[in-house]
VEXVEXDREN-233632 format. One record per residue (C-alpha): residue in one letter; chain; x, y, z. Coordinates in Angstrom, 2 decimals, padded with zeros to 5 digits. Layout:
BEGIN
{pt "a"; "A"; {X; Y; Z}}
...
END
This chain:
BEGIN
{pt "x"; "A"; {000.00; 000.00; 000.00}}
{pt "x"; "A"; {001.80; 003.14; -001.22}}
{pt "x"; "A"; {001.34; 006.65; 000.21}}
{pt "x"; "A"; {000.16; 007.80; -003.23}}
{pt "x"; "A"; {-003.01; 005.74; -002.78}}
{pt "x"; "A"; {-003.90; 007.20; 000.60}}
{pt "x"; "A"; {-004.94; 010.80; 001.24}}
{pt "x"; "A"; {-006.50; 012.62; 004.13}}
{pt "x"; "A"; {-009.15; 015.27; 004.62}}
{pt "x"; "A"; {-010.76; 016.96; 007.57}}
{pt "x"; "A"; {-013.10; 014.01; 007.96}}
{pt "x"; "A"; {-010.54; 011.20; 007.83}}
{pt "x"; "A"; {-008.17; 009.19; 005.65}}
{pt "x"; "A"; {-009.26; 007.77; 002.29}}
{pt "x"; "A"; {-007.77; 005.04; 000.16}}
{pt "x"; "A"; {-008.19; 005.23; -003.59}}
{pt "x"; "A"; {-009.91; 002.46; -005.48}}
{pt "x"; "A"; {-010.05; 001.92; -009.23}}
{pt "x"; "A"; {-009.78; 004.80; -011.70}}
{pt "x"; "A"; {-013.14; 005.96; -013.04}}
{pt "x"; "A"; {-012.04; 008.58; -015.54}}
{pt "x"; "A"; {-009.26; 010.94; -016.54}}
{pt "x"; "A"; {-008.86; 014.39; -018.02}}
{pt "x"; "A"; {-006.21; 016.94; -018.77}}
{pt "x"; "A"; {-005.78; 018.07; -015.15}}
{pt "x"; "A"; {-006.09; 014.78; -013.34}}
{pt "x"; "A"; {-008.00; 011.56; -012.81}}
{pt "x"; "A"; {-011.09; 010.53; -010.84}}
{pt "x"; "A"; {-010.88; 007.51; -008.54}}
{pt "x"; "A"; {-013.36; 005.49; -006.55}}
{pt "x"; "A"; {-012.95; 005.53; -002.76}}
{pt "x"; "A"; {-012.61; 002.16; -001.09}}
{pt "x"; "A"; {-015.59; 001.29; 001.09}}
{pt "x"; "A"; {-017.53; 004.36; -000.09}}
{pt "x"; "A"; {-020.11; 004.44; -002.88}}
{pt "x"; "A"; {-021.29; 008.02; -002.46}}
{pt "x"; "A"; {-018.07; 009.97; -003.09}}
{pt "x"; "A"; {-015.08; 009.93; -005.42}}
{pt "x"; "A"; {-011.66; 011.58; -005.44}}
{pt "x"; "A"; {-010.20; 013.85; -008.11}}
{pt "x"; "A"; {-006.42; 013.71; -007.93}}
{pt "x"; "A"; {-004.46; 016.28; -009.91}}
{pt "x"; "A"; {-001.53; 015.24; -012.08}}
{pt "x"; "A"; {000.77; 018.16; -011.32}}
{pt "x"; "A"; {001.62; 020.22; -008.33}}
{pt "x"; "A"; {-001.09; 022.82; -007.75}}
{pt "x"; "A"; {-000.32; 026.51; -007.75}}
{pt "x"; "A"; {-001.01; 028.36; -004.48}}
{pt "x"; "A"; {-003.92; 030.13; -006.22}}
{pt "x"; "A"; {-005.53; 026.83; -007.29}}
{pt "x"; "A"; {-004.98; 025.22; -003.90}}
{pt "x"; "A"; {-006.53; 028.24; -002.20}}
{pt "x"; "A"; {-009.54; 028.09; -004.54}}
{pt "x"; "A"; {-010.12; 024.40; -003.79}}
{pt "x"; "A"; {-009.86; 025.14; -000.07}}
{pt "x"; "A"; {-012.66; 027.73; -000.12}}
{pt "x"; "A"; {-015.06; 025.88; -002.45}}
{pt "x"; "A"; {-016.38; 023.46; 000.21}}
{pt "x"; "A"; {-017.18; 026.48; 002.38}}
{pt "x"; "A"; {-019.51; 027.79; -000.35}}
{pt "x"; "A"; {-021.48; 024.56; -000.70}}
{pt "x"; "A"; {-025.23; 025.13; -000.46}}
{pt "x"; "A"; {-028.17; 022.74; -000.64}}
{pt "x"; "A"; {-028.86; 023.89; -004.21}}
{pt "x"; "A"; {-025.25; 023.42; -005.28}}
{pt "x"; "A"; {-025.30; 019.96; -003.73}}
{pt "x"; "A"; {-028.44; 019.13; -005.70}}
{pt "x"; "A"; {-027.44; 020.49; -009.12}}
{pt "x"; "A"; {-023.63; 020.24; -009.26}}
{pt "x"; "A"; {-020.68; 017.98; -008.51}}
{pt "x"; "A"; {-019.28; 020.58; -006.11}}
{pt "x"; "A"; {-016.10; 019.75; -004.17}}
{pt "x"; "A"; {-016.96; 018.78; -000.60}}
{pt "x"; "A"; {-013.48; 018.53; 000.95}}
{pt "x"; "A"; {-009.76; 018.81; 000.23}}
{pt "x"; "A"; {-007.45; 015.82; -000.08}}
{pt "x"; "A"; {-003.85; 016.22; 001.04}}
{pt "x"; "A"; {-000.85; 013.89; 001.18}}
{pt "x"; "A"; {001.20; 013.11; 004.27}}
{pt "x"; "A"; {003.20; 016.29; 003.82}}
{pt "x"; "A"; {000.05; 018.41; 003.92}}
{pt "x"; "A"; {000.24; 019.36; 000.24}}
{pt "x"; "A"; {-003.13; 019.65; -001.55}}
{pt "x"; "A"; {-003.43; 016.81; -004.05}}
{pt "x"; "A"; {-007.13; 016.75; -004.92}}
{pt "x"; "A"; {-010.72; 017.01; -003.74}}
{pt "x"; "A"; {-013.58; 014.79; -002.66}}
{pt "x"; "A"; {-016.72; 015.08; -004.80}}
{pt "x"; "A"; {-020.13; 013.38; -004.90}}
{pt "x"; "A"; {-020.24; 010.26; -007.07}}
{pt "x"; "A"; {-022.74; 010.93; -009.85}}
{pt "x"; "A"; {-023.91; 007.92; -011.87}}
{pt "x"; "A"; {-026.40; 007.31; -014.66}}
{pt "x"; "A"; {-025.89; 010.67; -016.37}}
{pt "x"; "A"; {-024.83; 011.43; -019.95}}
{pt "x"; "A"; {-023.50; 014.55; -021.67}}
{pt "x"; "A"; {-026.30; 016.90; -022.64}}
{pt "x"; "A"; {-025.30; 016.93; -026.32}}
{pt "x"; "A"; {-026.66; 013.36; -026.57}}
{pt "x"; "A"; {-030.13; 014.94; -026.50}}
{pt "x"; "A"; {-029.56; 017.29; -029.43}}
{pt "x"; "A"; {-029.64; 015.25; -032.63}}
{pt "x"; "A"; {-032.37; 012.67; -033.41}}
{pt "x"; "A"; {-029.78; 009.94; -033.94}}
{pt "x"; "A"; {-027.96; 010.27; -030.62}}
{pt "x"; "A"; {-031.25; 010.94; -028.82}}
{pt "x"; "A"; {-032.68; 007.68; -030.17}}
{pt "x"; "A"; {-029.75; 005.63; -028.86}}
{pt "x"; "A"; {-029.03; 007.47; -025.58}}
{pt "x"; "A"; {-032.47; 008.81; -024.59}}
{pt "x"; "A"; {-034.91; 006.70; -026.64}}
{pt "x"; "A"; {-038.05; 007.83; -024.81}}
{pt "x"; "A"; {-037.24; 011.56; -024.86}}
{pt "x"; "A"; {-039.85; 013.81; -026.49}}
{pt "x"; "A"; {-040.06; 017.60; -026.64}}
{pt "x"; "A"; {-041.56; 017.69; -023.14}}
{pt "x"; "A"; {-038.42; 015.94; -021.87}}
{pt "x"; "A"; {-036.17; 018.43; -023.69}}
{pt "x"; "A"; {-038.09; 021.32; -022.17}}
{pt "x"; "A"; {-037.77; 019.82; -018.70}}
{pt "x"; "A"; {-034.00; 019.38; -019.19}}
{pt "x"; "A"; {-033.82; 023.03; -020.29}}
{pt "x"; "A"; {-035.64; 024.20; -017.15}}
{pt "x"; "A"; {-033.43; 022.01; -014.93}}
{pt "x"; "A"; {-030.37; 023.47; -016.63}}
{pt "x"; "A"; {-031.66; 026.93; -015.71}}
{pt "x"; "A"; {-032.12; 025.73; -012.12}}
{pt "x"; "A"; {-028.52; 024.52; -012.02}}
{pt "x"; "A"; {-027.17; 027.84; -013.33}}
{pt "x"; "A"; {-029.34; 029.71; -010.84}}
{pt "x"; "A"; {-027.84; 027.66; -008.00}}
{pt "x"; "A"; {-024.32; 028.65; -009.07}}
{pt "x"; "A"; {-025.18; 032.32; -009.48}}
{pt "x"; "A"; {-027.02; 032.51; -006.17}}
{pt "x"; "A"; {-023.89; 031.17; -004.48}}
{pt "x"; "A"; {-021.97; 034.15; -005.89}}
{pt "x"; "A"; {-020.12; 032.06; -008.47}}
{pt "x"; "A"; {-019.97; 031.93; -012.27}}
{pt "x"; "A"; {-019.74; 028.85; -014.48}}
{pt "x"; "A"; {-017.51; 030.71; -016.95}}
{pt "x"; "A"; {-016.63; 027.81; -019.24}}
{pt "x"; "A"; {-020.12; 026.91; -020.44}}
{pt "x"; "A"; {-019.93; 023.94; -022.83}}
{pt "x"; "A"; {-021.62; 020.67; -023.87}}
{pt "x"; "A"; {-019.35; 018.55; -021.69}}
{pt "x"; "A"; {-020.02; 020.47; -018.50}}
{pt "x"; "A"; {-023.70; 019.56; -018.24}}
{pt "x"; "A"; {-024.85; 015.98; -017.72}}
{pt "x"; "A"; {-028.41; 014.61; -017.79}}
{pt "x"; "A"; {-030.10; 011.58; -016.26}}
{pt "x"; "A"; {-033.03; 009.63; -017.72}}
{pt "x"; "A"; {-035.40; 011.42; -015.33}}
{pt "x"; "A"; {-034.32; 014.78; -016.87}}
{pt "x"; "A"; {-032.37; 015.85; -013.80}}
{pt "x"; "A"; {-029.25; 017.88; -014.53}}
{pt "x"; "A"; {-025.85; 018.22; -012.90}}
{pt "x"; "A"; {-023.04; 020.67; -013.65}}
{pt "x"; "A"; {-019.60; 019.07; -013.47}}
{pt "x"; "A"; {-015.97; 020.26; -013.59}}
{pt "x"; "A"; {-016.89; 022.79; -010.93}}
{pt "x"; "A"; {-013.25; 023.35; -009.98}}
{pt "x"; "A"; {-012.95; 025.44; -013.16}}
{pt "x"; "A"; {-015.80; 027.79; -012.16}}
{pt "x"; "A"; {-015.14; 031.39; -011.19}}
{pt "x"; "A"; {-015.44; 031.48; -007.41}}
{pt "x"; "A"; {-015.79; 034.50; -005.15}}
{pt "x"; "A"; {-015.04; 034.21; -001.45}}
{pt "x"; "A"; {-015.25; 037.45; 000.47}}
{pt "x"; "A"; {-013.39; 039.99; -001.64}}
{pt "x"; "A"; {-011.25; 037.38; -003.38}}
{pt "x"; "A"; {-012.07; 036.28; -006.94}}
{pt "x"; "A"; {-010.72; 033.00; -008.28}}
{pt "x"; "A"; {-011.08; 033.33; -012.03}}
{pt "x"; "A"; {-012.09; 030.93; -014.77}}
{pt "x"; "A"; {-009.55; 031.43; -017.55}}
{pt "x"; "A"; {-010.89; 029.01; -020.17}}
{pt "x"; "A"; {-013.90; 028.97; -022.45}}
{pt "x"; "A"; {-015.52; 027.53; -025.58}}
{pt "x"; "A"; {-016.05; 030.14; -028.35}}
{pt "x"; "A"; {-019.49; 028.87; -029.43}}
{pt "x"; "A"; {-020.84; 029.55; -025.91}}
{pt "x"; "A"; {-018.84; 032.74; -025.33}}
{pt "x"; "A"; {-020.75; 036.08; -025.44}}
{pt "x"; "A"; {-019.93; 038.69; -028.11}}
{pt "x"; "A"; {-018.09; 041.01; -025.73}}
{pt "x"; "A"; {-015.56; 038.26; -024.91}}
{pt "x"; "A"; {-015.14; 036.81; -028.39}}
{pt "x"; "A"; {-011.52; 036.73; -029.53}}
{pt "x"; "A"; {-010.18; 037.79; -026.14}}
{pt "x"; "A"; {-007.90; 035.92; -023.80}}
{pt "x"; "A"; {-009.70; 034.92; -020.62}}
{pt "x"; "A"; {-006.60; 035.46; -018.55}}
{pt "x"; "A"; {-007.33; 038.07; -015.91}}
{pt "x"; "A"; {-010.97; 038.54; -017.05}}
{pt "x"; "A"; {-013.48; 038.89; -014.21}}
{pt "x"; "A"; {-016.71; 037.40; -015.52}}
{pt "x"; "A"; {-020.23; 037.92; -014.24}}
{pt "x"; "A"; {-023.50; 036.00; -014.39}}
{pt "x"; "A"; {-024.57; 037.98; -017.48}}
{pt "x"; "A"; {-021.77; 036.28; -019.42}}
{pt "x"; "A"; {-023.07; 032.92; -018.23}}
{pt "x"; "A"; {-026.57; 033.84; -019.33}}
{pt "x"; "A"; {-025.44; 034.01; -022.95}}
{pt "x"; "A"; {-024.07; 030.46; -022.73}}
{pt "x"; "A"; {-027.21; 029.27; -020.94}}
{pt "x"; "A"; {-029.40; 030.74; -023.70}}
{pt "x"; "A"; {-027.31; 028.91; -026.32}}
{pt "x"; "A"; {-027.67; 025.68; -024.34}}
{pt "x"; "A"; {-031.47; 026.06; -024.11}}
{pt "x"; "A"; {-031.68; 026.90; -027.82}}
{pt "x"; "A"; {-029.77; 023.72; -028.65}}
{pt "x"; "A"; {-032.29; 021.69; -026.64}}
{pt "x"; "A"; {-035.51; 023.22; -027.96}}
{pt "x"; "A"; {-034.43; 023.63; -031.58}}
{pt "x"; "A"; {-033.06; 020.17; -032.39}}
{pt "x"; "A"; {-029.40; 020.91; -031.73}}
{pt "x"; "A"; {-029.22; 024.03; -033.90}}
{pt "x"; "A"; {-026.90; 026.84; -032.90}}
{pt "x"; "A"; {-028.68; 030.22; -032.78}}
{pt "x"; "A"; {-025.93; 031.88; -034.84}}
{pt "x"; "A"; {-025.55; 029.16; -037.49}}
{pt "x"; "A"; {-027.42; 030.20; -040.63}}
{pt "x"; "A"; {-027.18; 031.27; -044.25}}
{pt "x"; "A"; {-025.28; 034.51; -044.74}}
{pt "x"; "A"; {-026.21; 036.56; -047.80}}
{pt "x"; "A"; {-023.28; 038.96; -047.54}}
{pt "x"; "A"; {-019.74; 038.56; -048.81}}
{pt "x"; "A"; {-017.05; 036.45; -047.19}}
{pt "x"; "A"; {-017.22; 033.59; -044.72}}
{pt "x"; "A"; {-019.52; 033.88; -041.73}}
{pt "x"; "A"; {-018.21; 031.49; -039.09}}
{pt "x"; "A"; {-019.92; 031.03; -035.75}}
{pt "x"; "A"; {-017.44; 033.13; -033.81}}
{pt "x"; "A"; {-017.76; 036.06; -036.20}}
{pt "x"; "A"; {-021.56; 035.76; -036.24}}
{pt "x"; "A"; {-021.66; 035.83; -032.43}}
{pt "x"; "A"; {-019.30; 038.79; -032.22}}
{pt "x"; "A"; {-021.49; 040.70; -034.71}}
{pt "x"; "A"; {-024.80; 039.75; -033.05}}
{pt "x"; "A"; {-026.11; 037.95; -036.17}}
{pt "x"; "A"; {-028.86; 035.87; -034.53}}
{pt "x"; "A"; {-030.08; 033.78; -037.47}}
{pt "x"; "A"; {-033.61; 033.30; -036.09}}
{pt "x"; "A"; {-034.30; 036.76; -034.67}}
{pt "x"; "A"; {-036.50; 039.60; -035.90}}
{pt "x"; "A"; {-033.39; 041.51; -037.00}}
{pt "x"; "A"; {-031.97; 038.70; -039.13}}
{pt "x"; "A"; {-032.73; 040.44; -042.42}}
{pt "x"; "A"; {-030.75; 043.51; -041.38}}
{pt "x"; "A"; {-027.85; 041.27; -040.38}}
{pt "x"; "A"; {-028.11; 039.36; -043.69}}
{pt "x"; "A"; {-028.80; 036.05; -041.95}}
{pt "x"; "A"; {-031.44; 033.37; -042.48}}
{pt "x"; "A"; {-031.98; 030.08; -040.64}}
{pt "x"; "A"; {-030.90; 026.90; -042.43}}
{pt "x"; "A"; {-033.63; 025.05; -044.36}}
{pt "x"; "A"; {-035.94; 022.58; -042.62}}
{pt "x"; "A"; {-035.38; 023.85; -039.09}}
{pt "x"; "A"; {-037.87; 025.00; -036.44}}
{pt "x"; "A"; {-038.58; 028.72; -036.23}}
{pt "x"; "A"; {-039.08; 030.84; -033.12}}
{pt "x"; "A"; {-042.83; 030.35; -033.58}}
{pt "x"; "A"; {-042.59; 026.90; -031.94}}
{pt "x"; "A"; {-042.19; 028.61; -028.52}}
{pt "x"; "A"; {-044.41; 031.20; -026.81}}
{pt "x"; "A"; {-043.76; 034.84; -027.69}}
{pt "x"; "A"; {-042.39; 035.44; -024.19}}
{pt "x"; "A"; {-039.64; 032.84; -024.68}}
{pt "x"; "A"; {-038.93; 034.06; -028.21}}
{pt "x"; "A"; {-038.37; 037.54; -026.74}}
{pt "x"; "A"; {-035.99; 036.05; -024.17}}
{pt "x"; "A"; {-033.87; 034.61; -026.97}}
{pt "x"; "A"; {-033.93; 038.01; -028.70}}
{pt "x"; "A"; {-032.76; 039.71; -025.51}}
{pt "x"; "A"; {-030.09; 037.10; -024.83}}
{pt "x"; "A"; {-028.53; 037.50; -028.28}}
{pt "x"; "A"; {-029.11; 041.22; -028.89}}
{pt "x"; "A"; {-026.41; 043.88; -028.68}}
{pt "x"; "A"; {-028.08; 045.35; -025.58}}
{pt "x"; "A"; {-027.35; 042.08; -023.80}}
{pt "x"; "A"; {-023.79; 043.28; -023.21}}
{pt "x"; "A"; {-025.05; 045.74; -020.60}}
{pt "x"; "A"; {-026.59; 043.12; -018.35}}
{pt "x"; "A"; {-030.02; 042.82; -020.00}}
{pt "x"; "A"; {-029.83; 039.13; -020.86}}
{pt "x"; "A"; {-032.50; 036.96; -019.20}}
{pt "x"; "A"; {-031.23; 035.50; -015.96}}
{pt "x"; "A"; {-031.38; 031.83; -015.08}}
{pt "x"; "A"; {-034.49; 032.38; -012.95}}
{pt "x"; "A"; {-036.17; 034.20; -015.87}}
{pt "x"; "A"; {-035.58; 031.17; -018.09}}
{pt "x"; "A"; {-036.86; 028.88; -015.37}}
{pt "x"; "A"; {-040.10; 030.84; -015.05}}
{pt "x"; "A"; {-040.71; 030.93; -018.80}}
{pt "x"; "A"; {-039.90; 027.25; -019.33}}
{pt "x"; "A"; {-042.11; 026.17; -016.43}}
{pt "x"; "A"; {-045.00; 028.00; -018.08}}
{pt "x"; "A"; {-044.22; 026.28; -021.38}}
{pt "x"; "A"; {-044.38; 022.90; -019.62}}
{pt "x"; "A"; {-048.05; 023.65; -018.82}}
{pt "x"; "A"; {-048.91; 024.42; -022.45}}
{pt "x"; "A"; {-048.17; 021.24; -024.41}}
{pt "x"; "A"; {-050.42; 019.72; -027.04}}
{pt "x"; "A"; {-050.28; 016.15; -028.26}}
{pt "x"; "A"; {-050.11; 015.61; -032.02}}
{pt "x"; "A"; {-053.14; 013.84; -033.50}}
{pt "x"; "A"; {-050.98; 012.16; -036.18}}
{pt "x"; "A"; {-047.97; 011.02; -034.16}}
{pt "x"; "A"; {-048.15; 010.08; -030.48}}
{pt "x"; "A"; {-044.42; 010.81; -030.09}}
{pt "x"; "A"; {-044.97; 014.49; -030.96}}
{pt "x"; "A"; {-045.67; 017.10; -028.31}}
{pt "x"; "A"; {-045.52; 020.81; -029.05}}
{pt "x"; "A"; {-046.54; 024.20; -027.71}}
{pt "x"; "A"; {-050.30; 024.48; -027.81}}
{pt "x"; "A"; {-050.07; 027.98; -029.29}}
{pt "x"; "A"; {-048.52; 026.67; -032.50}}
{pt "x"; "A"; {-050.94; 026.34; -035.42}}
{pt "x"; "A"; {-049.75; 022.89; -036.44}}
{pt "x"; "A"; {-047.32; 020.27; -035.23}}
{pt "x"; "A"; {-043.88; 021.54; -036.30}}
{pt "x"; "A"; {-042.31; 018.08; -035.98}}
{pt "x"; "A"; {-044.66; 016.47; -038.52}}
{pt "x"; "A"; {-043.80; 019.18; -041.01}}
{pt "x"; "A"; {-040.04; 018.74; -040.58}}
{pt "x"; "A"; {-040.25; 014.94; -040.67}}
{pt "x"; "A"; {-042.35; 014.94; -043.83}}
{pt "x"; "A"; {-039.90; 017.31; -045.55}}
{pt "x"; "A"; {-036.62; 015.72; -044.47}}
{pt "x"; "A"; {-037.59; 012.10; -043.87}}
{pt "x"; "A"; {-035.76; 012.21; -040.53}}
{pt "x"; "A"; {-037.67; 010.99; -037.48}}
{pt "x"; "A"; {-037.13; 013.52; -034.70}}
{pt "x"; "A"; {-038.84; 011.66; -031.86}}
{pt "x"; "A"; {-039.35; 007.92; -031.50}}
{pt "x"; "A"; {-042.04; 005.68; -030.05}}
{pt "x"; "A"; {-039.80; 003.43; -027.93}}
{pt "x"; "A"; {-041.51; 003.95; -024.60}}
{pt "x"; "A"; {-044.92; 005.24; -025.69}}
{pt "x"; "A"; {-046.53; 001.98; -026.80}}
{pt "x"; "A"; {-048.39; 003.71; -029.60}}
{pt "x"; "A"; {-048.45; 003.78; -033.37}}
{pt "x"; "A"; {-048.11; 006.80; -035.57}}
{pt "x"; "A"; {-050.41; 007.53; -038.50}}
{pt "x"; "A"; {-047.52; 009.33; -040.10}}
{pt "x"; "A"; {-044.80; 007.27; -041.70}}
{pt "x"; "A"; {-041.43; 008.92; -042.15}}
{pt "x"; "A"; {-038.20; 007.58; -043.51}}
{pt "x"; "A"; {-035.87; 006.46; -040.72}}
{pt "x"; "A"; {-032.47; 006.84; -042.34}}
{pt "x"; "A"; {-030.67; 005.43; -039.32}}
{pt "x"; "A"; {-032.64; 002.18; -039.49}}
{pt "x"; "A"; {-032.16; 001.88; -043.24}}
{pt "x"; "A"; {-028.42; 002.45; -042.98}}
{pt "x"; "A"; {-028.26; -000.15; -040.20}}
{pt "x"; "A"; {-029.79; -002.71; -042.58}}
{pt "x"; "A"; {-027.45; -001.72; -045.39}}
{pt "x"; "A"; {-024.44; -001.97; -043.10}}
{pt "x"; "A"; {-025.48; -005.48; -042.07}}
{pt "x"; "A"; {-024.69; -006.75; -045.59}}
{pt "x"; "A"; {-021.25; -008.28; -045.24}}
{pt "x"; "A"; {-018.60; -007.88; -047.94}}
{pt "x"; "A"; {-017.71; -010.98; -049.98}}
{pt "x"; "A"; {-014.86; -013.23; -048.99}}
{pt "x"; "A"; {-011.57; -013.09; -050.81}}
{pt "x"; "A"; {-011.18; -014.92; -054.14}}
{pt "x"; "A"; {-011.61; -018.66; -053.41}}
{pt "x"; "A"; {-008.67; -021.04; -053.79}}
{pt "x"; "A"; {-009.69; -023.74; -056.29}}
{pt "x"; "A"; {-007.24; -026.25; -054.82}}
{pt "x"; "A"; {-008.16; -025.67; -051.17}}
{pt "x"; "A"; {-010.89; -028.32; -051.02}}
{pt "x"; "A"; {-009.99; -030.37; -054.06}}
{pt "x"; "A"; {-009.66; -033.60; -052.06}}
{pt "x"; "A"; {-013.24; -033.27; -050.90}}
{pt "x"; "A"; {-014.55; -033.83; -054.43}}
{pt "x"; "A"; {-013.05; -037.38; -054.64}}
{pt "x"; "A"; {-013.20; -037.25; -058.44}}
{pt "x"; "A"; {-011.93; -040.40; -060.24}}
{pt "x"; "A"; {-010.98; -040.71; -063.96}}
{pt "x"; "A"; {-013.16; -042.94; -066.13}}
{pt "x"; "A"; {-011.83; -046.12; -067.82}}
{pt "x"; "A"; {-012.00; -044.30; -071.14}}
{pt "x"; "A"; {-009.81; -041.53; -069.81}}
{pt "x"; "A"; {-007.34; -044.00; -068.35}}
{pt "x"; "A"; {-007.13; -045.80; -071.71}}
{pt "x"; "A"; {-006.19; -042.55; -073.42}}
{pt "x"; "A"; {-003.31; -041.91; -071.05}}
{pt "x"; "A"; {000.01; -042.69; -072.83}}
{pt "x"; "A"; {002.27; -045.42; -071.32}}
{pt "x"; "A"; {005.71; -043.89; -071.20}}
{pt "x"; "A"; {007.59; -046.75; -069.54}}
{pt "x"; "A"; {008.38; -048.93; -072.70}}
{pt "x"; "A"; {009.77; -045.83; -074.42}}
{pt "x"; "A"; {011.78; -044.89; -071.37}}
{pt "x"; "A"; {013.28; -048.41; -071.17}}
{pt "x"; "A"; {014.07; -048.38; -074.93}}
{pt "x"; "A"; {015.76; -045.00; -074.70}}
{pt "x"; "A"; {017.82; -046.15; -071.73}}
{pt "x"; "A"; {018.88; -049.31; -073.66}}
{pt "x"; "A"; {019.90; -047.28; -076.73}}
{pt "x"; "A"; {021.96; -044.90; -074.65}}
{pt "x"; "A"; {023.66; -047.83; -072.88}}
{pt "x"; "A"; {024.41; -049.66; -076.16}}
{pt "x"; "A"; {025.77; -046.49; -077.77}}
{pt "x"; "A"; {028.09; -045.92; -074.84}}
{pt "x"; "A"; {029.40; -049.50; -075.19}}
{pt "x"; "A"; {030.01; -049.15; -078.94}}
{pt "x"; "A"; {031.79; -045.84; -078.56}}
{pt "x"; "A"; {034.04; -047.35; -075.90}}
{pt "x"; "A"; {034.91; -050.53; -077.90}}
{pt "x"; "A"; {034.83; -049.16; -081.47}}
{pt "x"; "A"; {035.96; -045.54; -081.06}}
{pt "x"; "A"; {036.79; -045.16; -084.74}}
{pt "x"; "A"; {033.11; -044.96; -085.69}}
{pt "x"; "A"; {031.86; -043.00; -082.66}}
{pt "x"; "A"; {030.09; -040.41; -084.75}}
{pt "x"; "A"; {028.10; -043.15; -086.49}}
{pt "x"; "A"; {026.98; -044.68; -083.20}}
{pt "x"; "A"; {026.03; -041.33; -081.67}}
{pt "x"; "A"; {024.15; -040.16; -084.77}}
{pt "x"; "A"; {022.28; -043.46; -084.96}}
{pt "x"; "A"; {021.46; -043.24; -081.24}}
{pt "x"; "A"; {020.07; -039.74; -081.64}}
{pt "x"; "A"; {017.86; -040.87; -084.52}}
{pt "x"; "A"; {016.51; -043.87; -082.60}}
{pt "x"; "A"; {015.92; -041.86; -079.36}}
{pt "x"; "A"; {014.01; -039.21; -081.30}}
{pt "x"; "A"; {011.79; -041.88; -082.80}}
{pt "x"; "A"; {011.19; -043.47; -079.41}}
{pt "x"; "A"; {010.46; -040.09; -077.73}}
{pt "x"; "A"; {007.79; -039.17; -080.21}}
{pt "x"; "A"; {004.37; -039.64; -078.61}}
{pt "x"; "A"; {001.66; -040.87; -080.85}}
{pt "x"; "A"; {-001.43; -039.48; -079.15}}
{pt "x"; "A"; {-004.64; -041.43; -079.02}}
{pt "x"; "A"; {-007.19; -039.48; -081.10}}
{pt "x"; "A"; {-009.68; -039.80; -078.23}}
{pt "x"; "A"; {-007.27; -037.97; -075.92}}
{pt "x"; "A"; {-007.69; -034.79; -077.97}}
{pt "x"; "A"; {-011.26; -034.52; -076.69}}
{pt "x"; "A"; {-010.02; -034.57; -073.08}}
{pt "x"; "A"; {-007.37; -031.97; -073.84}}
{pt "x"; "A"; {-009.98; -029.72; -075.47}}
{pt "x"; "A"; {-012.38; -030.16; -072.55}}
{pt "x"; "A"; {-009.62; -029.27; -070.09}}
{pt "x"; "A"; {-008.76; -026.15; -072.08}}
{pt "x"; "A"; {-012.39; -025.03; -072.18}}
{pt "x"; "A"; {-012.81; -025.60; -068.44}}
{pt "x"; "A"; {-009.65; -023.60; -067.73}}
{pt "x"; "A"; {-010.94; -020.71; -069.87}}
{pt "x"; "A"; {-014.30; -020.72; -068.07}}
{pt "x"; "A"; {-012.62; -020.72; -064.66}}
{pt "x"; "A"; {-010.34; -017.86; -065.72}}
{pt "x"; "A"; {-013.38; -015.86; -066.86}}
{pt "x"; "A"; {-015.13; -016.53; -063.55}}
{pt "x"; "A"; {-012.13; -015.25; -061.62}}
{pt "x"; "A"; {-012.06; -012.09; -063.74}}
{pt "x"; "A"; {-015.79; -011.55; -063.11}}
{pt "x"; "A"; {-015.26; -012.06; -059.36}}
{pt "x"; "A"; {-012.40; -009.56; -059.29}}
{pt "x"; "A"; {-014.51; -007.09; -061.26}}
{pt "x"; "A"; {-017.80; -007.35; -059.40}}
{pt "x"; "A"; {-017.21; -008.87; -055.97}}
{pt "x"; "A"; {-013.95; -007.52; -054.58}}
{pt "x"; "A"; {-014.12; -005.32; -051.49}}
{pt "x"; "A"; {-013.36; -002.15; -053.42}}
{pt "x"; "A"; {-016.23; -002.78; -055.84}}
{pt "x"; "A"; {-018.51; -003.80; -052.98}}
{pt "x"; "A"; {-017.70; -000.65; -051.01}}
{pt "x"; "A"; {-018.39; 001.56; -054.02}}
{pt "x"; "A"; {-021.82; -000.02; -054.52}}
{pt "x"; "A"; {-022.54; 000.14; -050.76}}
END
């Protein structure tokens, strides 16, 4: 038992179990004889600033943070007293939130999720952000991997040791971020030394909620009618919200076959407008509690589609938006796995079709004609045997002529050229094979069979090799 496997905290000594996961900063380990907590051990020596931050985080733990985050609950130190990691709650049965975005990943990871479920996850995400903000902290690095979801739609924020934490008058900054969740005023800037506030978080939260409600679409990803490339980071920096009322002035349009803002109540549409407008820089973005209030109201206003029991939508919408998108694209957005019902609307499930196509295995390599030759047990007919030449009499005659010639040359050397010439003439006569006329038929049949086999191999190489198969697939 090495010292590197045992650490201590204020509540006692803990021995590490198996490794659960690893990241850039460190690894997460199980704790022996404990199923409720885990340990995050850092790879490198912590800076005094980081160690101090980890020391104050347990002091900020509230009931809400405990419910919605994986907040550090205690420090772990080695025998020398140096901070090596933290104890955290062990969260199981959750998956990254991005698994809910696209129909394909949603089908495999959350097969029973409908739009009601997505809305509930959005409201729980707002609750989690509210818990962080009400504790005087800021998420800072909002991203897909920092939010995890369970099958009951509950949400947890993870990687909390990267959050911006305020304790008294001391600010421990978050100096990392993902551009697609970063507000316009921070785009292109280094986060080093930047003191963030909850308004910055509220931009990232709005993007997260938009992803959930609008089938994984990014609010700033659209068709740009101006000149040059319009990447996401530039579109965010220039406030080009592709779905907003000002999209025409910003030369942006949503992509084809996507939901519009009309699928949500006007109050929520206005919240997206505020979150992504230029005025949002000055603190006017909807707060987490604002989103929670609006989404809770939306949860009371669902209608069930009369054509597809898997479709739920805002009751204020004129028609089911999901039926329209499915009929246009052929992509099934929500599935019937746990609903036990049948849909009157039949759409093309590309994932299922591709699964069937992929199940067709490629052909084997070109067969070896000699591999199983013995299994055929083919025997020549009596007619074929009769046509086979008997070489032994000729071989014996040739051997006799050669022996006699050698004897004559040795005993009568004066006429050696006569004996050798005569021997050559006789051997040539003996070596000549007079073929049975019937044998020609067998030779011809063999030649034809060889040609047919050669043609079959060429056809196999042309039509059934892996490269040809892959092209057709």
